[in-house]
C-alpha positions as CSV (number, residue, x, y, z in Angstrom):
1,M,0.0,0.0,0.0
2,A,1.4,3.4,-1.0
3,V,1.8,6.1,1.5
4,S,0.1,9.3,0.5
5,K,2.0,12.6,0.2
6,R,-0.3,14.1,2.9
7,I,0.9,11.5,5.4
8,I,4.5,12.0,4.6
9,M,4.1,15.8,4.9
10,K,2.4,15.4,8.3
11,Q,5.2,13.2,9.5
12,N,7.9,15.7,8.2
13,I,6.1,18.6,9.9
14,Q,5.8,16.6,13.2
15,E,9.5,15.7,13.1
16,L,10.6,19.3,12.5
17,K,8.3,20.4,15.3
18,E,10.0,17.8,17.6
19,I,13.4,19.3,17.0
20,G,12.1,22.7,17.9
21,L,11.3,24.5,14.7
22,T,8.5,27.1,14.5
23,K,5.8,26.9,11.9
24,I,7.5,29.6,9.7
25,Q,10.9,27.8,10.1
26,I,9.2,24.6,8.9
27,I,8.0,26.3,5.7
28,H,11.6,27.7,5.1
29,Q,13.0,24.2,5.7
30,F,10.9,22.7,3.0
31,S,12.1,25.4,0.6
32,E,15.7,24.8,1.6
33,D,15.3,21.1,0.9
34,K,14.0,21.9,-2.6
35,E,10.6,20.6,-1.9
36,P,7.4,22.6,-2.5
37,P,6.5,24.2,0.8
38,P,3.1,23.4,2.3
39,S,0.7,26.3,2.9
40,R,0.7,28.1,6.2
41,S,-2.7,26.6,7.0
42,S,-1.4,23.0,6.3
43,V,1.6,23.6,8.5
44,A,-0.6,24.9,11.3
45,K,-3.0,22.0,10.9
46,Y,-0.4,19.3,11.2
47,Y,1.8,21.2,13.7
48,N,-1.1,21.4,16.1
49,M,-2.3,17.8,15.5
50,D,-1.2,15.0,17.9
51,E,1.0,12.4,16.3
52,S,-1.5,9.7,17.0
53,E,-4.3,11.6,15.4
54,P,-5.2,10.4,11.9
55,S,-4.8,13.0,9.2
56,G,-7.1,11.5,6.6
57,D,-10.3,11.4,8.7
58,S,-12.7,14.3,8.1
59,P,-15.8,14.9,10.1
60,F,-17.4,15.9,6.8
61,E,-16.5,12.7,4.9
62,K,-19.5,10.7,3.7
63,E,-19.8,7.0,4.5
64,R,-19.7,4.9,1.4
65,H,-22.0,1.9,1.2
66,S,-21.4,-1.0,-1.1
67,T,-24.1,-1.7,-3.7
68,Q,-23.8,-5.4,-2.9
69,N,-25.5,-4.8,0.4
70,R,-28.6,-3.6,-1.4
71,I,-28.8,-6.5,-3.8
72,G,-31.4,-9.1,-2.8
73,Q,-33.2,-6.8,-0.4
């Protein structure tokens, strides 16, 4: 299973936070590493998020139901 770019970015931001970088310094670090820097809102989101908190879950995400459950009913 491939790891999404969002998960990798979250992990990178969390690691940079652990070594003591501020949100602005994290954005500059991405630029220095020749990577496209995340937006300020993305850095703030992942910076303030607990490491154990999943990044892909959205309270607005709709549940998807299989059409097979409806067959035969």
